[in-house]
N, CA and C of each residue as an Amber inpcrd file, in Angstrom:
protein
   678
  10.7950000 -31.0470000  -9.6530000  12.1220000 -31.6620000  -9.6710000
  12.7100000 -31.6450000  -8.2570000  13.4170000 -32.7120000  -7.9280000
  14.0940000 -32.7430000  -6.6420000  15.5520000 -32.3380000  -6.8360000
  16.2270000 -32.0280000  -5.7340000  17.6160000 -31.5880000  -5.8030000
  18.5280000 -32.7470000  -6.2030000  19.7380000 -32.4090000  -6.6310000
  20.6990000 -33.4360000  -7.0330000  21.0470000 -34.3720000  -5.8730000
  21.3020000 -33.8660000  -4.6520000  21.5560000 -34.8000000  -3.5430000
  20.3720000 -35.7160000  -3.2580000  19.1570000 -35.1720000  -3.3400000
  17.9790000 -36.0060000  -3.1020000  17.8600000 -37.1010000  -4.1510000
  18.1900000 -36.7860000  -5.4040000  18.1330000 -37.8070000  -6.4570000
  19.1820000 -38.8910000  -6.2150000  20.3650000 -38.5050000  -5.7440000
  21.3840000 -39.5070000  -5.4070000  20.8670000 -40.4660000  -4.3410000
  20.2550000 -39.9000000  -3.3030000  19.7520000 -40.7200000  -2.2030000
  18.5690000 -41.5600000  -2.6790000  17.6740000 -40.9720000  -3.4620000
  16.5170000 -41.7170000  -3.9720000  16.9680000 -42.9510000  -4.7460000
  17.9020000 -42.7550000  -5.6660000  18.3800000 -43.8710000  -6.4760000
  19.0360000 -44.9410000  -5.6090000  19.7720000 -44.5310000  -4.6030000
  20.4400000 -45.4870000  -3.7260000  19.4410000 -46.2730000  -2.8890000
  18.4030000 -45.5920000  -2.4180000  17.3500000 -46.2680000  -1.6500000
  16.6840000 -47.3380000  -2.5120000  16.2840000 -46.9640000  -3.7210000
  15.5640000 -47.8970000  -4.5800000  16.4370000 -49.0570000  -5.0310000
  17.6620000 -48.7850000  -5.3640000  18.5400000 -49.8750000  -5.8020000
  18.8600000 -50.8070000  -4.6460000  18.9990000 -50.2410000  -3.4450000
  19.2260000 -51.0860000  -2.2820000  18.0640000 -52.0210000  -2.0270000
  16.8540000 -51.4830000  -2.0790000  15.6640000 -52.3200000  -1.9270000
  15.6160000 -53.4090000  -2.9990000  15.8400000 -53.0270000  -4.2500000
  15.7390000 -53.9820000  -5.3500000  16.7420000 -55.1190000  -5.2000000
  17.9330000 -54.7960000  -4.7460000  19.0050000 -55.7870000  -4.6930000
  18.9680000 -56.6510000  -3.4420000  18.4760000 -56.1050000  -2.3170000
  18.5800000 -56.8170000  -1.0430000  17.2450000 -57.0580000  -0.3420000
  16.1920000 -56.3510000  -0.7550000  14.9100000 -56.4660000  -0.0850000
  14.8020000 -55.6390000   1.1820000  15.8210000 -54.8730000   1.5020000
  15.7710000 -54.0510000   2.7100000  16.1810000 -52.6170000   2.3900000
  15.8150000 -51.7210000   3.2820000  16.1680000 -50.3160000   3.1030000
  17.6100000 -50.0750000   3.5230000  18.4100000 -49.4040000   2.7060000
  19.7590000 -49.0510000   3.1350000  19.7170000 -48.1750000   4.3910000
  20.6610000 -48.3580000   5.2790000  20.7570000 -47.5100000   6.4660000
  21.2800000 -46.1340000   6.0730000  21.1920000 -45.1970000   7.0130000
  21.7280000 -43.8630000   6.7620000  23.2190000 -43.9410000   6.4520000
  23.9330000 -44.8200000   7.1610000  25.3660000 -44.9890000   6.8960000
  25.6030000 -45.5590000   5.5030000  24.7560000 -46.5290000   5.1030000
  24.8560000 -47.0790000   3.7460000  24.6660000 -45.9800000   2.7020000
  23.6600000 -45.1200000   2.9290000  23.3610000 -44.0680000   1.9620000
  24.4820000 -43.0430000   1.8840000  25.0730000 -42.7300000   3.0370000
  26.2040000 -41.7900000   3.0360000  27.3800000 -42.3850000   2.2600000
  27.6180000 -43.6770000   2.4710000  28.7500000 -44.3160000   1.8000000
  28.5200000 -44.4180000   0.2900000  27.2950000 -44.7490000  -0.1170000
  27.0230000 -44.9510000  -1.5410000  26.9130000 -43.6480000  -2.3210000
  26.5370000 -42.5600000  -1.6360000  26.3550000 -41.2780000  -2.3290000
  27.5010000 -40.3040000  -2.1240000  28.3330000 -40.5340000  -1.1100000
  29.4020000 -39.5880000  -0.7810000  28.9160000 -38.3600000  -0.0480000
  27.6620000 -38.3880000   0.4290000  27.0970000 -37.2550000   1.1580000
  27.3250000 -37.4130000   2.6500000  27.2810000 -36.3010000   3.3520000
  27.3920000 -36.3420000   4.8080000  26.1030000 -36.8880000   5.4120000
  26.1700000 -37.2860000   6.6750000  24.9770000 -37.7800000   7.3620000
  23.8920000 -36.7180000   7.3750000  24.2750000 -35.4550000   7.5850000
  23.3110000 -34.3630000   7.6050000  22.6680000 -34.1810000   6.2320000
  23.4720000 -34.2770000   5.1850000  22.9430000 -34.1230000   3.8250000
  22.0140000 -35.2850000   3.4670000  22.3300000 -36.4800000   3.9110000
  21.4570000 -37.6310000   3.6750000  20.1070000 -37.4170000   4.3460000
  20.1190000 -36.9780000   5.5940000  18.8630000 -36.7430000   6.3020000
  18.0510000 -35.6490000   5.6180000  18.7090000 -34.5930000   5.1870000
  18.0070000 -33.5190000   4.4810000  17.3880000 -34.0490000   3.1860000
  18.1100000 -34.9140000   2.4920000  17.5950000 -35.4930000   1.2530000
  16.3950000 -36.3920000   1.5290000  16.4310000 -37.1700000   2.6070000
  15.3040000 -38.0390000   2.9540000  14.0560000 -37.2230000   3.2860000
  14.2410000 -36.1080000   3.9710000  13.1090000 -35.2230000   4.2600000
  12.5200000 -34.6900000   2.9530000  13.3920000 -34.2600000   2.0410000
  12.9220000 -33.7560000   0.7460000  12.1800000 -34.8360000  -0.0260000
  12.7000000 -36.0550000  -0.0110000  12.0550000 -37.1550000  -0.7410000
  10.7000000 -37.5020000  -0.1370000  10.6010000 -37.4350000   1.1710000
   9.3160000 -37.6790000   1.8320000   8.3200000 -36.5810000   1.4710000
   8.7690000 -35.3510000   1.5320000   7.8900000 -34.2180000   1.2200000
   7.3850000 -34.2710000  -0.2240000   8.1940000 -34.8130000  -1.1230000
   7.8280000 -34.8490000  -2.5430000   7.2330000 -36.1960000  -2.9620000
   6.9180000 -37.0440000  -1.9880000   6.2250000 -38.3180000  -2.2100000
   7.0540000 -39.3390000  -2.9800000   8.3770000 -39.2540000  -2.9090000
   9.2120000 -40.2980000  -3.4930000   9.3920000 -41.4570000  -2.5270000
   9.3200000 -41.1740000  -1.2320000   9.3570000 -42.1880000  -0.1880000
   8.3200000 -41.7910000   0.8550000   8.0810000 -42.6850000   1.8100000
   7.1500000 -42.3980000   2.9000000   7.8530000 -42.7120000   4.2130000
   7.9110000 -41.7290000   5.1040000   8.4970000 -41.9540000   6.4280000
   7.4480000 -41.7070000   7.5010000   7.5820000 -42.4190000   8.5900000
   6.7590000 -42.2100000   9.7730000   7.6810000 -42.1660000  10.9830000
   7.5830000 -41.0830000  11.7530000   8.4430000 -40.9000000  12.9300000
   9.9230000 -41.0240000  12.5690000  10.2790000 -40.4970000  11.4260000
  11.6680000 -40.4790000  11.0000000  12.1810000 -41.7590000  10.3830000
  11.3380000 -42.7950000  10.3140000  11.7540000 -44.0750000   9.7500000
  11.0820000 -44.2970000   8.3970000  11.8430000 -44.7890000   7.4380000
  11.2840000 -45.0550000   6.1220000  10.3650000 -46.2750000   6.1830000
   9.1530000 -46.1260000   5.6600000   8.1560000 -47.1970000   5.6620000
   7.9390000 -47.7390000   4.2510000   7.8680000 -46.8310000   3.2830000
   7.5720000 -47.2270000   1.9060000   8.4790000 -46.4800000   0.9280000
   8.9630000 -47.2120000  -0.0360000   9.5610000 -46.6360000  -1.2400000
   8.9340000 -47.4440000  -2.3660000   7.7330000 -47.0440000  -2.7420000
   6.8980000 -47.8530000  -3.6380000   7.6710000 -48.3750000  -4.8440000
   7.6130000 -49.6700000  -5.1100000   6.6990000 -50.6770000  -4.5700000
   7.2140000 -51.4400000  -3.3580000   8.3160000 -50.9910000  -2.7540000
   8.9310000 -51.7260000  -1.6590000   8.4730000 -51.1830000  -0.3070000
   8.4860000 -52.0520000   0.7000000   8.0970000 -51.6630000   2.0520000
   9.1110000 -52.2110000   3.0430000   9.1530000 -51.6030000   4.2220000
  10.0620000 -52.0600000   5.2760000   9.3550000 -52.9100000   6.3180000
   8.0550000 -53.0910000   6.1760000   7.2970000 -53.9420000   7.0880000
   6.1650000 -54.6150000   6.3170000   5.4860000 -55.5140000   6.9690000
   4.4090000 -56.2280000   6.2850000   3.1890000 -55.3400000   6.0650000
   2.7260000 -55.2980000   4.8460000   1.4350000 -54.7140000   4.4920000
   0.4890000 -55.8280000   4.0310000   0.8320000 -57.0600000   4.4190000
  -0.0080000 -58.1970000   4.0720000   0.4440000 -58.9680000   2.8580000
   1.6060000 -58.5860000   2.2590000   2.0730000 -59.2310000   1.0390000
   3.5730000 -59.5140000   1.1300000   3.9520000 -60.7590000   0.9010000
   5.3610000 -61.0910000   0.7210000   5.5920000 -61.3900000  -0.7510000
   6.7780000 -61.0390000  -1.2300000   7.1140000 -61.2110000  -2.6450000
   8.4820000 -61.9010000  -2.7060000   8.4830000 -63.1380000  -3.1540000
   9.7250000 -63.9250000  -3.1790000  10.2360000 -64.0660000  -4.6010000
  11.4310000 -63.5190000  -4.8280000  12.1020000 -63.6910000  -6.1040000
  13.0890000 -64.8300000  -6.0410000  13.9060000 -65.0240000  -7.0890000
  14.8880000 -66.1130000  -7.0950000  15.9090000 -66.0060000  -5.9630000
  16.2630000 -64.7720000  -5.5780000  17.3170000 -64.5850000  -4.5830000
  16.9490000 -63.6110000  -3.4730000  15.8500000 -62.8880000  -3.6190000
  15.5070000 -61.8140000  -2.6810000  14.0630000 -61.9520000  -2.2410000
  13.8130000 -61.6430000  -0.9700000  12.4630000 -61.6250000  -0.4250000
  12.1140000 -60.1930000  -0.0440000  10.9870000 -59.7000000  -0.5750000
  10.5470000 -58.3360000  -0.2970000   9.2270000 -58.3350000   0.4520000
   8.9460000 -57.2280000   1.1600000   7.5980000 -56.8680000   1.5530000
   7.0330000 -56.0140000   0.4240000   5.8550000 -56.3750000  -0.0730000
   5.1600000 -55.5220000  -1.0300000   4.2760000 -54.5420000  -0.2820000
   4.2390000 -53.2910000  -0.7380000   3.4850000 -52.2760000  -0.0170000
   1.9770000 -52.4330000  -0.0940000   1.4780000 -53.2580000  -1.0390000
   0.0410000 -53.4620000  -1.2210000  -0.1130000 -54.4470000  -2.3770000
  -1.3500000 -54.7420000  -2.7680000  -1.5640000 -55.6170000  -3.9180000
  -0.9240000 -55.0310000  -5.1740000  -1.1570000 -53.7710000  -5.4100000
  -0.6160000 -53.0530000  -6.5750000   0.9010000 -53.1710000  -6.6070000
   1.5420000 -52.8320000  -5.4990000   3.0040000 -52.8450000  -5.4290000
   3.5710000 -54.2470000  -5.5850000   2.9350000 -55.2200000  -4.9590000
   3.4440000 -56.5870000  -5.0180000   3.4650000 -57.1080000  -6.4470000
   2.4060000 -56.8120000  -7.1990000   2.3600000 -57.2410000  -8.5950000
   3.3180000 -56.4400000  -9.4740000   3.8020000 -55.2960000  -8.9920000
   4.6950000 -54.4510000  -9.7860000   6.1540000 -54.8960000  -9.7190000
   6.5440000 -55.5810000  -8.6450000   7.9650000 -55.8720000  -8.4440000
   8.5880000 -56.6650000  -9.5840000   7.9490000 -57.7040000 -10.1350000
   8.6050000 -58.4160000 -11.2370000   8.7390000 -57.5880000 -12.5150000
   7.9640000 -56.5320000 -12.6420000   8.0910000 -55.6340000 -13.7840000
   9.2510000 -54.6500000 -13.5900000   9.5620000 -54.3580000 -12.3320000
  10.5710000 -53.3340000 -12.0360000  11.9590000 -53.9120000 -11.8680000
  12.0820000 -55.0500000 -11.1960000  13.3910000 -55.6060000 -10.8460000
  13.8360000 -56.5740000 -11.9470000  14.8550000 -56.2280000 -12.7080000
  15.2090000 -57.0370000 -13.8810000  15.6930000 -58.4440000 -13.5390000
  16.2300000 -58.6460000 -12.3290000  16.7170000 -59.9680000 -11.9470000
  15.6120000 -60.8710000 -11.3980000  14.3930000 -60.3400000 -11.2840000
  13.2740000 -61.1250000 -10.7480000  12.0320000 -60.9710000 -11.6190000
  12.0940000 -61.4480000 -12.8600000  10.9370000 -61.3220000 -13.7560000
   9.7850000 -62.2420000 -13.3890000  10.0180000 -63.1280000 -12.4060000
   8.9700000 -64.0280000 -11.9210000   9.0930000 -64.1220000 -10.4130000
   8.0030000 -63.8630000  -9.6980000   8.0230000 -63.8830000  -8.2400000
   6.8070000 -64.6480000  -7.7140000   6.8810000 -65.0210000  -6.4550000
   5.7500000 -65.6370000  -5.7780000   5.1860000 -64.6290000  -4.7950000
   3.9570000 -64.1820000  -5.0410000   3.2820000 -63.2250000  -4.1670000
   2.3420000 -64.0000000  -3.2510000   2.4890000 -63.8190000  -1.9480000
   1.6530000 -64.5180000  -0.9770000   0.8930000 -63.5220000  -0.1140000
  -0.3680000 -63.8540000   0.1790000  -1.2110000 -62.9990000   1.0140000
  -2.3350000 -63.8610000   1.5870000  -3.2180000 -63.2560000   2.3740000
  -4.4060000 -63.9510000   2.8700000  -5.6220000 -63.0660000   2.6500000
  -6.7660000 -63.6860000   2.4450000  -8.0110000 -62.9450000   2.2680000
  -8.3650000 -62.2550000   3.5810000  -8.5830000 -60.9440000   3.5880000
  -8.9170000 -60.2320000   4.8200000 -10.2530000 -60.6460000   5.4280000
 -11.1270000 -61.2300000   4.6160000 -12.4570000 -61.5960000   5.1050000
 -12.4740000 -62.9540000   5.7820000 -11.8130000 -63.9520000   5.1670000
 -11.9250000 -65.3220000   5.6660000 -10.5900000 -65.9720000   5.9850000
  -9.4830000 -65.2330000   5.7730000  -8.1280000 -65.7030000   6.0970000
  -7.6590000 -66.8690000   5.2260000  -8.3260000 -67.0930000   4.0980000
  -7.8330000 -68.0990000   3.1560000  -6.4970000 -67.6480000   2.5780000
  -5.4680000 -68.5040000   2.6010000  -4.1760000 -68.0960000   2.0160000
  -4.2220000 -68.1510000   0.4920000  -3.5110000 -67.2210000  -0.1140000
  -3.4120000 -67.1860000  -1.5760000  -1.9520000 -66.9880000  -1.9730000
  -1.5400000 -67.6600000  -3.0300000  -0.2010000 -67.4760000  -3.5800000
  -0.3090000 -67.4270000  -5.0990000   0.3890000 -66.4690000  -5.6790000
   0.3270000 -66.2540000  -7.1260000   1.7360000 -66.2030000  -7.6980000
   1.9510000 -66.9220000  -8.7820000   3.1750000 -66.7310000  -9.5450000
   2.9300000 -65.5550000 -10.4850000   3.6060000 -64.4460000 -10.2170000
   3.4100000 -63.2120000 -10.9790000   4.6580000 -62.9730000 -11.8130000
   4.4690000 -62.8200000 -13.1060000   5.5910000 -62.5910000 -14.0190000
   5.4310000 -61.2550000 -14.7220000   6.4790000 -60.8620000 -15.4460000
   6.3940000 -59.6400000 -16.2470000   5.8690000 -59.9130000 -17.6460000
   5.3460000 -61.1490000 -17.8550000   4.8810000 -61.5340000 -19.1880000
   3.3570000 -61.5660000 -19.2990000   2.7000000 -62.0670000 -18.2650000
   1.2530000 -62.2240000 -18.3360000   0.6780000 -62.2830000 -16.9310000
  -0.6000000 -61.9380000 -16.7660000  -1.2030000 -61.9620000 -15.4330000
  -1.3710000 -63.3870000 -14.9240000  -1.3880000 -63.5660000 -13.6100000
  -1.6050000 -64.9010000 -13.0600000  -3.0560000 -65.3300000 -13.2350000
  -3.2710000 -66.6330000 -13.2920000  -4.6280000 -67.1590000 -13.3460000
  -5.2500000 -67.0760000 -11.9550000  -6.5540000 -66.9190000 -11.9260000
  -7.2420000 -66.9090000 -10.6330000  -8.5040000 -66.0800000 -10.6850000
  -9.4970000 -66.4900000  -9.9030000 -10.7640000 -65.7640000  -9.8400000
 -10.8000000 -64.7700000  -8.6920000  -9.6970000 -64.6500000  -7.9450000
  -9.6550000 -63.6870000  -6.8560000  -9.7640000 -62.2570000  -7.3870000
 -10.0930000 -61.3340000  -6.4990000 -10.2430000 -59.9270000  -6.8890000
  -9.4480000 -59.0420000  -5.9390000  -9.0780000 -57.8780000  -6.4370000
  -8.4420000 -56.8620000  -5.6030000  -9.4640000 -55.7730000  -5.2950000
  -9.4650000 -55.3060000  -4.0530000 -10.3340000 -54.1970000  -3.6580000
  -9.4580000 -53.0560000  -3.1600000  -9.6580000 -51.8640000  -3.7730000
  -8.9720000 -50.6440000  -3.3570000  -9.9830000 -49.7840000  -2.6220000
  -9.6990000 -49.4290000  -1.4070000 -10.6520000 -48.6830000  -0.5820000
 -10.6600000 -47.1910000  -0.8940000  -9.4810000 -46.6140000  -1.1410000
  -9.3350000 -45.1590000  -1.2250000  -9.2170000 -44.7130000  -2.6840000
 -10.0430000 -43.7670000  -3.1340000  -9.9400000 -43.2650000  -4.5140000
  -8.5680000 -42.6550000  -4.8010000  -8.1670000 -42.6860000  -6.0550000
  -6.8360000 -42.2150000  -6.4540000  -6.5670000 -40.7830000  -5.9960000
  -7.5630000 -39.9280000  -6.0790000  -7.3590000 -38.5210000  -5.7330000
  -7.0240000 -38.3360000  -4.2540000  -7.3500000 -39.3300000  -3.4170000
  -7.1110000 -39.2060000  -1.9730000  -6.0240000 -40.1470000  -1.4550000
  -5.3310000 -40.8490000  -2.3340000  -4.3360000 -41.8170000  -1.8730000
  -3.2970000 -41.1790000  -0.9650000  -2.8420000 -39.9770000  -1.3170000
  -1.7640000 -39.3620000  -0.5430000  -2.2660000 -38.5730000   0.6610000
  -3.5790000 -38.5520000   0.8990000  -4.0650000 -37.9430000   2.1470000
  -3.4860000 -38.6850000   3.3500000  -3.4570000 -40.0050000   3.2610000
  -2.8020000 -40.8770000   4.2400000  -2.3740000 -42.1120000   3.4680000
  -1.1930000 -42.0490000   2.8920000  -0.7760000 -43.0760000   1.9480000
  -0.5780000 -44.4280000   2.6230000  -0.1820000 -44.4410000   3.8850000
  -0.0180000 -45.7160000   4.5810000  -1.3770000 -46.4040000   4.7230000
  -2.3840000 -45.6550000   5.1370000  -3.7410000 -46.1920000   5.2280000
  -4.2200000 -46.6670000   3.8560000  -3.9490000 -45.8950000   2.8260000
  -4.3700000 -46.2900000   1.4740000  -3.7370000 -47.6110000   1.0680000
  -2.4350000 -47.7540000   1.3200000  -1.7430000 -48.9860000   0.9380000
  -2.2140000 -50.1730000   1.7730000  -2.4890000 -49.9450000   3.0380000
  -2.9800000 -51.0200000   3.8900000  -4.3300000 -51.5510000   3.4320000
  -4.9990000 -50.7970000   2.5830000  -6.3330000 -51.1710000   2.1350000
  -6.4240000 -51.3680000   0.6270000  -5.3230000 -51.7820000   0.0250000
  -5.3170000 -52.2800000  -1.3500000  -5.0170000 -53.7700000  -1.2510000
  -6.0740000 -54.5840000  -1.2050000  -6.0070000 -55.9640000  -0.7450000
  -6.5900000 -56.9370000  -1.7640000  -6.2470000 -58.2050000  -1.6100000
  -6.7720000 -59.2540000  -2.4800000  -7.7050000 -60.1540000  -1.6670000
  -8.8800000 -60.4120000  -2.2450000  -9.9180000 -61.2140000  -1.6110000
 -10.2170000 -62.4420000  -2.4670000 -10.8180000 -63.4550000  -1.8380000
 -11.2200000 -64.6680000  -2.5730000 -12.1900000 -64.3340000  -3.6970000
 -13.1120000 -63.4190000  -3.4140000 -14.2060000 -63.1400000  -4.3400000
 -14.8760000 -61.8410000  -3.9490000 -15.8150000 -61.3900000  -4.7800000
 -16.5910000 -60.2010000  -4.4360000 -17.4200000 -60.4420000  -3.1760000
 -17.8390000 -61.6650000  -2.9560000 -18.5930000 -61.9760000  -1.7480000
 -17.7490000 -61.7350000  -0.5010000 -16.4720000 -62.0900000  -0.5640000
 -15.5850000 -61.8290000   0.5760000 -15.3620000 -60.3270000   0.7600000
 -15.2940000 -59.5900000  -0.3420000 -15.1920000 -58.1300000  -0.2250000
 -16.3850000 -57.5870000   0.5540000 -17.5840000 -58.0130000   0.1880000
 -18.7910000 -57.5280000   0.8480000 -18.8290000 -57.9310000   2.3180000
 -18.3770000 -59.1310000   2.6240000 -18.3210000 -59.5710000   4.0210000
 -17.3840000 -58.6870000   4.8320000 -16.2360000 -58.4010000   4.2570000
 -15.2360000 -57.5620000   4.9350000 -15.7510000 -56.1360000   5.1240000
 -16.3660000 -55.5850000   4.0960000 -16.9140000 -54.2290000   4.2050000
 -17.9770000 -54.1710000   5.2990000 -18.8310000 -55.1750000   5.3530000
 -19.8880000 -55.2050000   6.3740000 -19.3000000 -55.3120000   7.7710000
 -18.2780000 -56.1350000   7.9390000 -17.7010000 -56.3500000   9.2680000
 -16.8680000 -55.1630000   9.7520000 -16.3220000 -54.3830000   8.8100000
 -15.4770000 -53.2450000   9.1760000 -16.2170000 -51.9100000   9.1360000
 -17.4250000 -51.9130000   8.5700000 -18.1860000 -50.6770000   8.4740000
 -17.6600000 -49.7170000   7.4250000 -16.9170000 -50.2210000   6.4580000
 -16.3460000 -49.3720000   5.4180000 -17.2160000 -49.3740000   4.1730000
 -17.0210000 -48.3420000   3.3680000 -17.7550000 -48.2170000   2.1200000
 -16.9840000 -48.8950000   0.9920000 -17.7210000 -49.4380000   0.0620000
 -17.1020000 -50.1200000  -1.0760000 -16.2630000 -49.1470000  -1.8980000
 -15.0800000 -49.5830000  -2.2740000 -14.2160000 -48.7840000  -3.1240000
 -14.2860000 -49.2590000  -4.5610000 -13.1850000 -49.8380000  -5.0460000
 -13.1360000 -50.3040000  -6.4330000 -12.6410000 -51.7400000  -6.4460000
 -13.3590000 -52.6160000  -7.1410000 -12.9990000 -54.0270000  -7.2460000
 -12.5340000 -54.3110000  -8.6650000 -11.4060000 -55.0060000  -8.7740000
 -10.8620000 -55.3510000 -10.0980000 -10.3790000 -56.7870000 -10.1070000
 -10.2830000 -57.3460000 -11.2830000  -9.7670000 -58.6990000 -11.4690000
  -8.2500000 -58.7120000 -11.3010000  -7.6890000 -59.9070000 -11.1550000
  -6.2300000 -60.0350000 -11.1110000  -5.6030000 -59.5600000 -12.4200000
  -6.2980000 -59.7790000 -13.5340000  -5.7820000 -59.3280000 -14.8270000
  -5.6460000 -57.8110000 -14.8730000  -6.6510000 -57.1070000 -14.3500000
  -6.5840000 -55.6460000 -14.3360000  -5.5430000 -55.1620000 -13.3400000
  -5.4420000 -55.8240000 -12.1910000  -4.4090000 -55.4710000 -11.2110000
  -3.0310000 -55.6130000 -11.8260000  -2.8140000 -56.6890000 -12.5420000
  -1.5180000 -56.9110000 -13.1970000  -1.2380000 -55.8190000 -14.2270000
  -2.2450000 -55.4520000 -15.0170000  -2.0680000 -54.3930000 -16.0140000
  -1.7480000 -53.0570000 -15.3420000  -2.4410000 -52.7530000 -14.2480000
  -2.1700000 -51.5160000 -13.5140000  -0.7310000 -51.4850000 -13.0310000
  -0.2540000 -52.6170000 -12.5190000   1.0920000 -52.6710000 -11.9430000
   2.1940000 -52.7160000 -12.9920000   1.8700000 -53.1360000 -14.2100000
   2.8910000 -53.5180000 -15.1750000   3.8650000 -52.4010000 -15.5530000
   3.3790000 -51.1970000 -15.7400000   4.2720000 -50.1170000 -16.1820000
   4.2450000 -48.9010000 -15.2550000   3.5400000 -49.0170000 -14.1340000
   3.3790000 -47.8460000 -13.2680000   4.7050000 -47.3330000 -12.7160000
   5.6100000 -48.2320000 -12.3880000   6.8780000 -47.8320000 -11.7720000
   8.0480000 -47.8420000 -12.7470000   7.7780000 -47.8130000 -14.0130000
   8.8450000 -47.8020000 -15.0140000   9.8680000 -46.7070000 -14.7270000
  11.1530000 -47.0830000 -14.7810000  12.2170000 -46.1000000 -14.6390000
  12.5990000 -45.7650000 -13.2250000  11.9290000 -46.3500000 -12.2320000
  12.1880000 -45.9410000 -10.8480000  13.5580000 -46.3750000 -10.3560000
  14.1660000 -47.3690000 -10.9780000  15.5300000 -47.7560000 -10.6130000
  16.5770000 -46.9790000 -11.4020000  16.1410000 -46.1680000 -12.3640000
  17.0560000 -45.3640000 -13.1660000  17.2600000 -43.9980000 -12.5280000
  18.2810000 -43.2990000 -13.0240000  18.5270000 -41.9410000 -12.5400000
  19.0430000 -41.0980000 -13.7020000  18.4720000 -39.8960000 -13.8870000
  17.3800000 -39.3010000 -13.0930000  16.0390000 -39.9550000 -13.4110000
  15.1190000 -39.8150000 -12.4500000  13.7820000 -40.3780000 -12.5930000
  12.7740000 -39.2410000 -12.6170000  11.8820000 -39.2640000 -13.5840000
  10.8410000 -38.2390000 -13.7000000   9.5010000 -38.8430000 -13.3560000
   8.8060000 -38.2630000 -12.4100000   7.5000000 -38.7610000 -12.0050000
   6.4270000 -38.3450000 -13.0070000   5.3420000 -39.0980000 -13.0110000
   4.2020000 -38.7230000 -13.8530000   3.5090000 -37.4930000 -13.2880000
   3.1020000 -36.6090000 -14.1770000   2.2230000 -35.5220000 -13.7930000
   0.7990000 -36.0710000 -13.6710000  -0.0980000 -35.3540000 -12.9680000
  -1.4650000 -35.8650000 -12.7780000  -2.1740000 -36.2720000 -14.0630000
  -2.0430000 -35.4700000 -15.1090000  -2.7100000 -35.8120000 -16.3690000
  -2.1470000 -37.1050000 -16.9530000  -0.8420000 -37.3120000 -16.7960000
  -0.2260000 -38.5420000 -17.2870000  -0.7020000 -39.7460000 -16.4730000
  -0.8740000 -39.5440000 -15.1680000  -1.3870000 -40.6250000 -14.3160000
  -2.7930000 -41.0160000 -14.7460000  -3.6430000 -40.0300000 -14.9830000
  -5.0130000 -40.3090000 -15.4030000  -5.0320000 -41.0490000 -16.7400000
  -4.1630000 -40.6550000 -17.6580000  -4.0900000 -41.3240000 -18.9520000
  -3.6130000 -42.7660000 -18.7890000  -2.6730000 -42.9770000 -17.8820000
  -2.2100000 -44.3400000 -17.6360000  -3.3450000 -45.2000000 -17.1000000
  -4.1010000 -44.6730000 -16.1420000  -5.2350000 -45.4340000 -15.6070000
  -6.2060000 -45.8140000 -16.7290000  -6.5020000 -44.8540000 -17.5890000
  -7.4180000 -45.1390000 -18.7040000  -6.8530000 -46.2140000 -19.6230000
  -5.5370000 -46.2050000 -19.8260000  -4.9190000 -47.1560000 -20.7580000
  -5.0260000 -48.6000000 -20.2890000  -5.2220000 -48.7930000 -18.9720000
  -5.3650000 -50.1530000 -18.4500000  -6.8190000 -50.4530000 -18.0730000
  -7.7200000 -49.5920000 -18.5400000  -9.1460000 -49.8480000 -18.3790000
  -9.7630000 -49.3350000 -17.0960000  -9.0680000 -48.4510000 -16.3900000
  -9.5840000 -47.9080000 -15.1320000 -10.0960000 -46.4960000 -15.3660000
 -11.4070000 -46.3430000 -15.3320000 -12.0400000 -45.0590000 -15.6090000
 -13.0710000 -44.7540000 -14.5260000 -13.6430000 -43.5580000 -14.6090000
 -14.6830000 -43.1750000 -13.6660000 -14.1350000 -42.3400000 -12.5200000
 -15.0110000 -41.8580000 -11.6550000 -14.6170000 -40.9490000 -10.5740000
 -13.5420000 -41.5160000  -9.6430000 -13.5540000 -42.8260000  -9.4120000
 -12.5710000 -43.4140000  -8.5070000 -11.1490000 -43.2000000  -9.0020000
 -10.9830000 -43.0870000 -10.3150000  -9.6490000 -43.0020000 -10.9160000
  -9.3370000 -41.6200000 -11.4610000 -10.0050000 -40.6070000 -10.9530000
  -9.6440000 -39.2350000 -11.3330000  -8.2040000 -38.9630000 -10.9430000
  -7.5390000 -38.1030000 -11.7200000  -6.1340000 -37.8210000 -11.4990000
  -5.9030000 -37.2350000 -10.1210000  -4.8710000 -37.6870000  -9.4040000
  -4.5370000 -37.1020000  -8.1100000  -3.9960000 -35.6950000  -8.2860000
  -4.0510000 -34.8680000  -7.2400000  -3.5640000 -33.4900000  -7.3600000
  -2.0600000 -33.3820000  -7.4870000  -1.3270000 -34.4350000  -7.1330000
   0.1310000 -34.4670000  -7.2700000   0.5160000 -35.8430000  -7.7690000
   1.6960000 -35.9840000  -8.3920000   2.1000000 -37.2950000  -8.8950000
   2.0550000 -38.3410000  -7.7960000   1.5880000 -39.5320000  -8.1490000
   1.4600000 -40.6090000  -7.1670000   2.2540000 -41.8270000  -7.5940000
């Protein structure tokens, strides 16, 4: 459990992202929570330490599924434009943000630079033969979460995945269809705009992965909620 001030700041960060597509400033967070600047900073440190947000050099980078910079995915709703933190996160936004049940997710294939755009809704997966490739197993996602998110990508096909792996010298991770990616994203972030928010325990995460058809060593439960 996080402290009460940290929960106030967490909720304000997430609601700010959902409503505007950008991260609230420290001044915004102080105004919305009634906390001092020092208390806001302390809360942000606590949230980073507990994996509710991700900061680098004191700046917030990720509040999954939202990002403050490009990770290769733009997500356009009816009124708001977001950076998606990865393929997983981008497909999750229409499930999380009630005012944007349908979004346009845009990206490019890392292997051949072919552009792709998907209409992603909270009702059904988008059509398409493209695939998502996740490089880092679930148990290691938080070893370097920015690197993990940078490598959850959408490719034209399995052939493009193999081309990219060969050109980068990386080992094959896990390849899934758009339908499975959509299922993974559909309920993963449930409740994140609510307060208080309870994270999944590792066993619950593993059960969720199994419920959407993701099994095997790659999807073993992480040591901490992810």
